[in-house]
C-alpha positions as CSV (number, residue, x, y, z in Angstrom):
1,M,0.0,0.0,0.0
2,W,2.9,2.3,0.6
3,M,6.3,3.2,-0.8
4,T,8.8,1.3,1.4
5,P,12.2,2.6,2.5
6,K,15.1,0.8,1.0
7,R,16.3,-2.2,3.0
8,S,18.5,-5.2,2.5
9,K,16.9,-8.3,0.8
10,M,17.5,-10.4,3.9
11,E,15.1,-8.3,6.0
12,I,11.7,-9.7,6.6
13,D,8.8,-7.8,5.0
14,E,6.7,-7.3,8.2
15,S,3.7,-6.0,6.2
16,R,3.2,-9.5,5.0
17,A,3.9,-11.2,8.4
18,F,1.2,-12.4,10.8
19,R,0.5,-10.0,13.6
20,A,-0.6,-11.2,17.1
21,E,-3.3,-8.6,17.5
22,W,-5.2,-10.1,14.5
23,T,-6.2,-13.1,16.7
24,Q,-8.7,-11.1,18.9
25,R,-9.6,-8.6,16.2
26,Y,-10.3,-11.0,13.3
27,L,-10.4,-14.4,15.0
28,V,-7.4,-15.9,13.1
29,V,-4.2,-17.6,14.2
30,E,-0.8,-18.1,12.5
31,P,-1.0,-21.5,10.7
32,P,1.7,-24.2,11.4
33,E,3.4,-23.5,8.1
34,G,3.7,-19.8,9.0
35,E,2.0,-18.4,5.8
36,G,-1.2,-16.5,5.7
37,A,-3.8,-16.6,8.6
38,L,-5.9,-19.6,9.7
39,C,-9.5,-18.6,10.5
40,L,-10.6,-20.1,13.9
41,V,-14.3,-20.0,12.8
42,C,-14.4,-21.7,9.4
43,R,-10.9,-23.2,9.5
44,R,-10.1,-21.7,6.1
45,L,-6.6,-20.4,5.3
46,V,-6.6,-16.8,4.3
47,A,-3.8,-16.2,1.9
48,A,-3.0,-12.9,3.5
49,T,-0.7,-10.3,1.9
50,G,-1.7,-7.9,4.6
51,E,-4.2,-6.9,7.2
52,L,-6.8,-5.9,4.6
53,D,-7.1,-9.5,3.3
54,V,-7.8,-10.8,6.8
55,K,-10.2,-7.9,7.6
56,Q,-12.2,-8.5,4.4
57,H,-12.6,-12.2,5.2
58,Y,-13.8,-11.5,8.7
59,E,-16.2,-8.8,7.7
60,A,-17.7,-10.8,4.9
61,E,-18.0,-14.2,6.6
62,H,-18.1,-13.7,10.4
63,E,-19.4,-10.3,11.3
64,Y,-21.9,-12.1,13.6
65,Y,-19.0,-12.2,16.2
66,E,-18.9,-8.4,16.4
67,R,-21.4,-8.7,19.2
68,Y,-18.4,-9.7,21.4
69,V,-17.2,-6.2,22.1
70,T,-14.9,-6.0,25.2
71,E,-11.4,-7.3,25.4
72,D,-12.4,-9.9,28.0
73,E,-15.3,-11.1,25.8
74,R,-13.0,-11.4,22.7
75,A,-10.3,-13.3,24.7
76,A,-12.9,-15.7,26.0
77,L,-14.3,-16.1,22.5
78,V,-10.9,-16.9,21.1
79,E,-10.3,-19.6,23.7
80,R,-13.7,-21.2,22.9
81,L,-13.0,-21.2,19.2
82,R,-9.5,-22.8,19.8
83,R,-11.3,-25.6,21.7
84,G,-13.8,-26.0,18.9
85,D,-16.7,-24.7,21.0
86,F,-18.5,-22.4,18.6
87,P,-21.0,-19.9,19.9
88,E,-24.2,-20.6,18.0
89,A,-25.1,-18.2,15.3
90,A,-28.5,-18.6,13.8
91,P,-27.9,-21.1,10.9
92,L,-29.1,-20.2,7.4
93,T,-32.3,-21.8,6.4
94,P,-32.4,-23.9,3.2
95,E,-34.1,-21.0,1.5
96,Q,-31.4,-18.6,2.6
97,R,-28.6,-21.0,1.4
98,I,-30.3,-21.1,-2.0
99,A,-30.6,-17.3,-1.9
100,R,-26.9,-17.0,-1.1
101,A,-26.0,-19.3,-4.0
102,G,-28.1,-17.2,-6.3
103,L,-26.4,-14.0,-5.1
104,G,-23.0,-15.5,-5.7
105,L,-23.9,-16.5,-9.3
106,A,-25.4,-13.1,-10.0
107,R,-22.1,-11.5,-8.9
108,L,-20.1,-13.8,-11.1
109,L,-22.3,-13.0,-14.1
110,A,-21.8,-9.3,-13.4
111,L,-18.0,-9.6,-13.1
112,K,-18.0,-11.4,-16.5
113,G,-20.2,-8.8,-18.1
114,C,-22.9,-11.3,-19.0
115,G,-26.4,-10.2,-19.9
116,W,-29.3,-10.7,-17.5
117,G,-30.7,-13.5,-19.6
118,E,-27.5,-15.7,-19.4
119,G,-28.4,-16.8,-15.8
120,D,-31.0,-19.2,-17.3
121,F,-28.3,-20.8,-19.5
122,V,-26.0,-21.2,-16.4
123,H,-29.0,-22.8,-14.6
124,R,-29.4,-25.3,-17.4
125,C,-25.7,-26.1,-17.4
126,M,-25.6,-26.8,-13.7
127,A,-28.8,-29.0,-13.9
128,V,-27.1,-31.1,-16.6
129,M,-24.0,-31.5,-14.6
130,L,-25.8,-32.5,-11.4
131,R,-28.0,-34.9,-13.3
132,D,-24.9,-36.8,-14.5
133,V,-22.6,-36.4,-11.5
134,L,-24.9,-36.1,-8.4
135,P,-28.3,-37.3,-9.6
136,D,-29.6,-37.3,-6.0
137,H,-29.1,-33.6,-5.7
138,V,-30.5,-32.4,-9.0
139,G,-33.6,-31.1,-7.2
140,I,-31.5,-28.4,-5.6
141,M,-31.6,-26.5,-8.8
142,D,-35.4,-26.2,-8.7
143,G,-35.1,-23.6,-5.9
144,I,-32.4,-21.4,-7.5
145,D,-34.0,-18.6,-9.5
146,L,-31.6,-17.2,-12.2
147,S,-34.3,-15.5,-14.3
148,P,-33.3,-12.1,-15.8
149,E,-35.6,-10.2,-13.4
150,T,-34.2,-12.0,-10.3
151,T,-30.6,-11.7,-11.4
152,R,-31.0,-8.0,-12.1
153,Q,-32.4,-7.4,-8.7
154,R,-29.7,-9.4,-7.0
155,V,-27.0,-7.3,-8.7
156,L,-28.7,-4.2,-7.4
157,D,-28.8,-5.7,-3.9
158,I,-25.1,-6.5,-4.0
159,H,-24.4,-3.0,-5.2
160,Q,-26.4,-1.5,-2.3
161,N,-24.5,-3.7,0.2
162,L,-21.1,-2.6,-1.2
163,R,-22.2,1.0,-1.3
164,S,-23.4,0.9,2.4
165,Q,-20.0,-0.5,3.4
166,L,-18.2,2.2,1.5
167,F,-20.3,4.9,3.2
168,N,-19.6,3.4,6.6
169,R,-15.9,3.6,5.9
170,A,-16.1,7.1,4.4
171,K,-17.4,8.5,7.7
172,D,-13.9,7.8,9.2
173,F,-11.9,9.3,6.4
174,K,-9.5,11.9,7.7
175,A,-8.7,13.0,4.2
176,Y,-9.8,12.0,0.7
177,S,-9.2,12.7,-3.0
178,L,-11.4,12.3,-6.1
179,A,-10.6,10.9,-9.5
180,L,-12.9,12.2,-12.3
181,D,-12.9,10.1,-15.5
182,D,-15.0,11.4,-18.4
183,Q,-13.1,9.3,-21.0
184,A,-14.0,5.7,-20.1
185,F,-17.3,5.7,-22.0
186,V,-15.8,7.0,-25.2
187,A,-17.9,4.7,-27.4
188,Y,-21.3,5.1,-25.8
189,E,-23.6,7.7,-24.2
190,N,-21.1,9.6,-22.1
191,Y,-20.8,9.2,-18.4
192,L,-18.5,10.5,-15.7
193,L,-16.9,8.0,-13.3
194,V,-16.2,9.4,-9.9
195,F,-13.7,7.5,-7.7
196,V,-12.7,8.2,-4.2
197,R,-9.5,7.5,-2.3
198,G,-9.8,7.9,1.4
199,V,-7.5,7.4,4.4
200,G,-8.8,6.6,7.9
201,H,-7.1,7.2,11.3
202,D,-5.0,4.0,10.9
203,L,-3.8,5.3,7.5
204,E,-5.4,2.4,5.7
205,V,-6.1,3.5,2.1
206,H,-9.4,2.7,0.3
207,E,-10.0,3.3,-3.4
208,E,-13.6,2.8,-4.6
209,L,-16.2,4.0,-7.1
210,L,-18.2,6.8,-5.6
211,T,-20.8,7.3,-8.3
212,I,-21.5,7.4,-12.0
213,I,-23.0,10.6,-13.5
214,N,-24.9,10.6,-16.8
215,L,-23.4,13.6,-18.7
216,T,-26.4,13.7,-21.0
217,H,-28.5,14.7,-18.0
218,H,-25.8,16.8,-16.5
219,F,-24.5,18.7,-19.5
220,S,-23.4,21.9,-17.9
221,V,-20.5,22.2,-15.5
222,G,-22.9,23.6,-12.8
223,A,-25.2,20.6,-13.0
224,L,-22.2,18.3,-12.9
225,M,-20.9,20.0,-9.9
226,A,-24.2,19.7,-8.1
227,A,-24.3,16.0,-8.8
228,I,-20.8,15.4,-7.4
229,L,-21.6,17.5,-4.3
230,E,-24.8,15.4,-3.8
231,A,-22.8,12.2,-4.0
232,L,-20.3,13.5,-1.5
233,Q,-23.0,14.6,0.9
234,T,-24.7,11.2,0.6
235,A,-21.4,9.5,1.5
236,G,-20.9,11.8,4.4
237,L,-17.8,13.4,2.9
238,S,-17.3,17.2,3.5
239,L,-15.3,19.3,1.0
240,Q,-13.1,20.4,3.9
241,R,-11.5,17.0,3.9
242,M,-10.8,16.9,0.2
243,V,-7.1,17.1,-0.6
244,G,-6.7,16.2,-4.3
245,L,-8.4,16.0,-7.7
246,T,-7.2,13.7,-10.5
247,T,-8.8,14.2,-13.8
248,T,-8.4,13.7,-17.5
249,H,-7.2,16.7,-19.5
250,T,-10.4,17.5,-21.4
251,L,-11.8,21.0,-21.6
252,R,-14.8,19.9,-19.5
253,M,-12.4,19.1,-16.7
254,I,-9.6,21.7,-16.9
255,G,-11.0,24.6,-19.0
256,E,-9.4,27.7,-17.6
257,N,-12.5,29.6,-16.7
258,S,-15.3,27.1,-17.0
259,G,-13.7,23.7,-16.2
260,L,-15.1,21.5,-13.4
261,V,-11.7,21.7,-11.6
262,S,-12.0,25.5,-11.1
263,Y,-15.5,25.1,-9.6
264,M,-14.4,22.3,-7.3
265,R,-11.4,24.2,-6.0
266,E,-13.4,27.3,-5.3
267,K,-15.9,25.2,-3.3
268,A,-13.2,23.3,-1.4
269,V,-11.3,26.4,-0.2
270,S,-11.2,26.4,3.6
271,P,-8.8,27.8,6.3
272,N,-8.5,24.3,7.7
273,C,-7.4,22.5,4.5
274,W,-4.8,22.6,1.8
275,N,-5.5,24.2,-1.5
276,V,-6.8,21.2,-3.5
277,I,-4.0,19.6,-5.4
278,H,-4.9,18.9,-9.0
279,Y,-3.1,16.7,-11.6
280,S,-4.6,15.7,-14.9
281,G,-2.0,13.3,-16.5
282,F,-2.7,10.1,-14.6
283,L,-5.9,9.0,-16.3
284,H,-5.6,7.5,-19.8
285,L,-2.1,9.0,-20.2
286,E,-1.3,6.7,-23.2
287,L,-4.6,7.3,-24.9
288,L,-4.8,11.1,-24.6
289,S,-1.2,11.8,-25.2
290,S,-1.3,9.8,-28.5
291,Y,-3.5,12.6,-30.0
292,D,-0.6,15.1,-29.4
293,V,2.1,12.9,-31.1
294,D,0.1,11.4,-34.0
295,V,1.4,14.0,-36.5
296,N,0.1,12.3,-39.7
297,Q,-3.1,10.6,-38.7
298,I,-1.3,7.2,-38.5
299,I,-4.0,5.7,-36.2
300,N,-6.8,6.2,-38.7
301,A,-4.9,4.4,-41.5
302,V,-3.8,1.5,-39.2
303,S,-7.4,1.2,-38.0
304,E,-8.6,0.6,-41.6
305,W,-5.9,-2.2,-41.9
306,I,-7.1,-3.9,-38.8
307,V,-10.8,-3.9,-39.9
308,L,-9.7,-5.6,-43.2
309,I,-7.6,-8.1,-41.3
310,K,-10.5,-8.9,-38.9
311,T,-12.9,-9.4,-41.9
312,R,-10.8,-10.9,-44.7
313,G,-7.5,-12.0,-43.1
314,V,-8.7,-13.8,-40.0
315,R,-7.3,-17.2,-41.1
316,R,-3.9,-15.9,-42.0
317,P,-1.3,-17.4,-39.6
318,E,0.9,-14.3,-39.6
319,F,-1.9,-12.3,-38.0
320,Q,-3.0,-14.7,-35.3
321,A,-0.9,-13.1,-32.5
322,L,-2.4,-9.7,-33.4
323,L,-6.0,-11.1,-33.6
324,T,-5.5,-12.9,-30.2
325,E,-4.3,-9.6,-28.6
326,S,-7.3,-7.8,-30.1
327,E,-9.9,-10.3,-28.9
328,S,-8.4,-10.5,-25.4
329,E,-8.7,-6.7,-25.2
330,H,-12.3,-6.2,-26.4
331,G,-13.8,-9.5,-27.7
332,E,-14.3,-10.8,-31.2
333,R,-16.5,-7.8,-32.4
334,V,-15.5,-4.3,-31.8
335,N,-16.8,-0.8,-32.7
336,G,-14.5,1.7,-34.4
337,R,-14.0,3.9,-31.4
338,C,-12.8,1.1,-29.1
339,L,-10.6,-0.2,-31.9
340,N,-9.1,3.3,-32.2
341,N,-8.3,3.4,-28.4
342,W,-6.7,-0.1,-28.5
343,L,-4.5,1.1,-31.4
344,R,-3.3,4.1,-29.4
345,K,-1.4,1.8,-27.0
346,G,2.4,1.5,-27.5
347,K,2.3,-2.3,-27.2
348,T,-0.3,-2.6,-29.9
349,L,1.4,-0.2,-32.3
350,K,4.8,-2.0,-31.9
351,L,3.2,-5.3,-32.8
352,I,1.5,-3.8,-35.9
353,F,4.8,-2.1,-36.9
354,S,6.6,-5.5,-36.8
355,L,4.0,-6.9,-39.2
356,R,4.0,-4.0,-41.7
357,K,5.6,-6.1,-44.5
358,E,3.0,-8.9,-44.0
359,I,0.2,-6.3,-43.9
360,E,1.4,-4.7,-47.2
361,T,1.4,-8.1,-48.9
362,F,-2.1,-8.8,-47.5
363,L,-3.4,-5.5,-48.8
364,V,-2.0,-6.1,-52.3
365,S,-3.6,-9.6,-52.3
366,I,-7.1,-8.2,-51.6
367,G,-6.8,-5.2,-53.9
368,A,-6.7,-2.6,-51.1
369,T,-4.7,0.6,-51.3
370,T,-1.0,0.5,-50.3
371,V,-0.3,4.2,-50.9
372,H,1.1,4.7,-47.4
373,F,3.9,2.2,-48.0
374,T,5.3,4.3,-50.8
375,D,5.1,7.6,-48.8
376,K,8.5,8.0,-47.1
377,E,7.3,10.8,-44.8
378,W,4.3,8.7,-43.6
379,L,6.5,5.7,-42.9
380,C,8.9,7.9,-40.9
381,D,6.0,9.3,-39.0
382,F,4.8,5.8,-38.3
383,G,8.2,4.7,-36.9
384,F,8.4,7.9,-34.8
385,L,4.9,7.3,-33.4
386,V,5.7,3.7,-32.5
387,D,8.8,4.8,-30.6
388,I,7.2,7.7,-28.7
389,M,4.2,5.6,-27.8
390,D,6.5,2.9,-26.5
391,H,8.1,5.4,-24.2
392,L,4.7,6.6,-23.1
393,R,3.7,3.0,-22.5
394,E,6.6,2.6,-20.0
395,I,5.6,5.6,-17.9
396,S,1.9,4.6,-18.2
397,E,2.6,1.1,-16.9
398,L,4.5,2.6,-13.9
399,L,1.5,4.8,-13.1
400,R,-0.8,1.8,-13.1
401,V,1.0,0.3,-10.1
402,S,-1.1,1.0,-7.1
403,K,-0.3,1.1,-3.4
404,V,3.1,2.8,-3.8
405,F,2.2,6.3,-2.5
406,A,2.1,9.5,-4.6
407,A,5.8,10.3,-4.0
408,A,6.9,7.2,-6.0
409,A,4.5,8.2,-8.8
410,F,5.9,11.7,-8.8
411,D,9.5,10.3,-9.0
412,H,8.4,8.4,-12.2
413,I,7.0,11.5,-13.7
414,C,10.1,13.6,-13.0
415,A,12.3,10.8,-14.5
416,F,10.1,10.7,-17.6
417,E,10.5,14.5,-18.0
418,V,14.3,14.1,-17.9
419,K,13.9,11.3,-20.5
420,L,12.0,13.7,-22.8
421,N,14.8,16.2,-22.5
422,L,17.2,13.5,-23.5
423,L,15.1,12.5,-26.5
424,Q,14.8,16.1,-27.6
425,R,18.6,16.6,-27.5
426,Q,19.1,13.3,-29.4
427,V,16.7,14.4,-32.1
428,E,18.5,17.8,-32.4
429,E,21.8,15.9,-32.8
430,K,20.3,13.5,-35.3
431,N,20.9,10.6,-32.9
432,L,18.2,7.9,-33.2
433,T,19.5,5.6,-30.4
434,H,16.2,5.6,-28.6
435,F,14.1,5.6,-31.7
436,A,14.6,2.0,-32.9
437,S,11.5,1.9,-35.2
438,L,12.3,5.2,-36.8
439,S,15.9,4.2,-37.3
440,Q,14.7,1.0,-38.9
441,V,12.5,2.8,-41.4
442,V,15.3,5.3,-42.2
443,D,17.7,2.4,-43.0
444,E,15.2,0.7,-45.2
445,L,14.4,4.0,-47.1
446,K,18.1,4.8,-47.6
447,E,18.5,1.5,-49.6
448,N,16.0,2.7,-52.2
449,L,16.8,6.4,-52.4
450,Q,19.4,8.5,-54.1
451,E,22.4,9.5,-51.9
452,D,21.6,13.2,-51.8
453,E,17.9,12.7,-51.3
454,K,16.5,13.8,-47.9
455,V,15.0,11.0,-45.9
456,L,13.3,12.7,-43.0
457,D,12.7,16.0,-41.3
458,L,13.7,15.7,-37.6
459,E,12.6,19.2,-36.8
460,R,9.0,18.0,-36.9
461,Y,9.7,15.4,-34.3
462,R,11.6,17.8,-32.1
463,A,8.5,20.1,-32.1
464,V,6.3,17.1,-31.1
465,I,8.6,16.2,-28.2
466,C,8.7,19.8,-27.1
467,R,4.9,19.9,-27.1
468,L,4.8,16.7,-25.1
469,Q,7.2,18.2,-22.5
470,K,4.9,21.3,-22.1
471,E,1.9,19.1,-21.7
472,F,3.5,17.0,-18.9
473,E,4.6,20.2,-17.1
474,R,1.1,21.5,-17.2
475,H,-0.6,18.3,-16.1
476,F,1.6,17.7,-13.1
477,K,2.5,21.3,-12.0
478,D,0.5,21.0,-8.7
479,L,2.5,18.0,-7.6
480,K,5.7,20.1,-8.0
481,F,4.2,22.7,-5.6
482,I,4.1,20.0,-2.8
483,K,7.4,18.4,-3.8
484,K,8.8,19.1,-0.3
485,D,5.8,17.6,1.4
486,L,6.2,14.4,-0.7
487,E,9.9,14.2,0.0
488,L,9.5,14.8,3.7
489,F,6.8,12.2,4.0
490,A,8.7,9.6,2.1
491,N,12.1,10.2,3.8
492,P,11.4,12.0,7.2
493,F,14.8,11.0,8.7
494,S,16.9,12.2,5.8
495,F,15.0,15.5,5.2
496,K,16.8,18.5,6.6
497,P,14.6,20.4,9.1
498,E,15.7,23.8,7.8
499,Y,14.1,23.0,4.4
500,A,10.8,21.8,6.0
501,P,7.8,24.1,6.5
502,I,8.2,26.2,9.7
503,S,5.2,24.6,11.4
504,V,6.7,21.1,11.2
505,R,10.4,21.7,12.1
506,V,10.1,21.1,15.8
507,E,8.2,17.8,15.4
508,L,10.6,16.7,12.6
509,T,13.7,17.5,14.8
510,K,12.2,15.5,17.7
511,L,11.3,12.6,15.4
512,Q,14.8,12.4,13.9
513,A,16.3,12.3,17.4
514,S,14.3,9.2,18.3
515,A,16.2,5.9,18.0
516,N,13.1,3.9,18.5
517,L,11.2,5.7,15.7
518,W,14.2,5.3,13.4
519,E,14.1,1.5,14.0
520,E,10.4,1.4,13.3
521,Y,10.9,3.4,10.1
522,R,13.7,1.2,9.0
523,T,11.9,-2.1,9.5
524,K,8.2,-1.2,8.7
525,D,6.6,0.1,5.6
526,L,5.5,3.8,5.6
527,G,1.9,3.0,6.3
528,Q,2.7,1.0,9.4
529,F,5.2,3.6,10.5
530,Y,2.9,6.6,10.3
531,A,-0.1,4.6,11.7
532,G,2.0,3.9,14.8
533,L,3.3,7.4,15.2
534,P,1.7,9.0,18.4
535,A,-0.8,11.6,17.3
536,E,-0.4,13.5,20.5
537,S,3.4,13.9,20.0
538,Y,3.4,14.5,16.2
539,P,-0.1,16.0,15.3
540,I,1.2,18.1,12.4
541,I,3.3,15.3,10.8
542,K,0.5,12.8,11.2
543,G,-2.0,15.2,9.7
544,V,0.2,15.8,6.7
545,A,0.7,12.0,6.4
546,C,-3.1,11.5,6.1
547,K,-3.3,14.2,3.4
548,V,-0.4,13.0,1.3
549,A,-1.6,9.4,1.6
550,S,-5.0,10.3,0.3
551,L,-3.6,11.5,-3.1
552,F,-4.1,9.0,-5.9
553,D,-0.9,7.2,-6.6
554,S,-2.0,5.3,-9.7
555,S,-4.7,5.0,-12.4
556,K,-5.3,1.3,-11.6
557,I,-9.0,1.6,-10.5
558,C,-9.8,3.8,-13.6
559,E,-8.0,1.3,-15.9
560,K,-10.0,-1.5,-14.2
561,A,-13.2,0.2,-15.1
562,F,-12.0,1.0,-18.7
563,S,-10.9,-2.6,-19.2
564,Y,-14.3,-3.8,-18.0
565,L,-16.1,-1.6,-20.5
566,T,-14.0,-2.6,-23.5
567,R,-14.2,-6.3,-22.7
568,N,-18.0,-6.2,-22.3
569,Q,-18.9,-3.4,-24.7
570,H,-21.8,-5.3,-26.4
571,T,-23.5,-6.2,-23.1
572,L,-23.0,-2.7,-21.7
573,S,-24.3,-1.0,-24.9
574,Q,-27.7,-2.7,-24.3
575,P,-30.5,-0.6,-22.7
576,L,-29.5,-0.3,-19.0
577,T,-30.7,2.1,-16.4
578,D,-28.1,4.3,-14.8
579,E,-28.6,2.4,-11.5
580,H,-27.8,-0.9,-13.1
581,L,-24.8,0.5,-14.9
582,H,-23.6,1.9,-11.6
583,A,-24.1,-1.5,-10.0
584,L,-22.1,-3.4,-12.6
585,F,-19.1,-1.0,-12.4
586,R,-19.1,-1.0,-8.6
587,I,-19.0,-4.8,-8.5
588,A,-16.3,-4.8,-11.2
589,T,-14.0,-2.3,-9.5
590,T,-14.5,-2.8,-5.8
591,E,-12.1,-4.4,-3.3
592,I,-14.8,-4.7,-0.7
593,E,-16.4,-8.2,-0.2
594,P,-20.2,-8.3,0.0
595,R,-21.6,-9.2,3.4
596,W,-23.5,-12.3,2.2
597,D,-25.2,-13.0,5.5
598,D,-26.6,-9.5,5.6
599,L,-27.9,-9.9,2.1
600,V,-29.6,-13.2,2.6
601,R,-31.1,-12.2,6.0
602,G,-32.3,-8.9,4.6
603,R,-30.2,-6.7,6.9
604,N,-28.8,-4.5,4.2
605,E,-28.6,-0.9,5.4
606,S,-30.4,1.7,3.4
607,H,-28.9,4.9,2.2
608,P,-30.4,7.7,0.1
């Protein structure tokens, strides 16, 4: 969850080790083999990578035992469970067990993006299997209703349960940030996905979908702002606790005078909070940056090639890797807009570039135009685009890695800006060392051109790189304003107090003088270190820690939603209410486990 201080490989990663306090808190013990956590109630091994895994298992499966509140009651409960003496919880009735099975199947159907009617097909498959394997139990299927209407309602019930859990956690957020993504639904009626990243008193980070807003019904920025404020109010989140905004770099989001970010920052101004930190480069970095560097409409031409390959070259062996990659991304059938987005990925372009000779041969065989293959400027632009998008792919992949803390992401961004400076200098010096595809095209062209004939104009590419540099500087300038806060938080023992803000110098000096705290910092990850820092002794540092921790450190949750959309585009393009669409995307992106017992017993909390 956090960026960890450097340590030797021989040191134990304590964030993955079993902790004794989990026994009373979550009713688990350390298993004999020493890996994970063994549940005392159901005797299942939780393959824990951290406390969150154990907590989710407990809350989802054994929340009944929350009625044992005091320390003495919990200790006595643990002893009874160790002896195998289980306090009686009201067992599920046969009807409730059937309902739980139906809920689990509805969730799986939602995760796979299946239509409501596919539940009936699953029902028939299971009946056939039971008839042949367990004929005595085939009658069980008679009680499981997977009709479209029931499946639709169960998905809504699961959504409501997850939403209630999120709102309960949100009440304890000390600070939070929002991510606003208006580019996920590029192929359909437009929606805005609103994600929240919040931090509680224990500095545990939660990233979840807050709401989905239909932009057709909320066209103006004022209406959009009102919808977001309503969602925040429903979740119990005040603007005074908002620390950061992560957005796409569309005009709707970052327009200078009428963008949503300007409105949000005005509303969030408070004497008790930071100015809201905004950065617009995290979301769909590869996709949106490709429009700045595609100098000759390369993507449009390549898109036409792929359509021909998918319709007339599907059996050709040389294209199987490309077709497999395409189908894994967005299924067998795909609309033009989703295809365009897939082609704007560096990995995809690189694969197509490596097949350009085979594609030219294929186009000739079906009588399609091959004019681009005789246009030297277009070929050079193609090679340059492949190289630049490959560099963007590298930084984009780094920014998809979650649970590393925003300082690590900021380091990646700074490193990429240095890389862009290097690329610009190399282009000015006519050095194509880091432009492998462009260099390959140039070498091929030189074989067929006169000695004095000019092959390419590098000035065009220098201008593109310069434009990309300015865009990066604009998108992440707010992070540079808090650079000292990020560095101080990531490395509090090596940060010089005289360079720290005046308000924190006394606490920082005291912290750096503590040998015990240094040992904790050295052996624990940052989350554990700051969670254990006494708030009464270090209130300012702990407050800053919560705010910095709440900043989005990756685009992972947005990419998860985008991937779910592209994989299931045909299902999601069917008539769906906004509520059902919201339910599907919450189930697809959440890390919260539904509370099944509450669902089957009808104890789901209601929220507006």
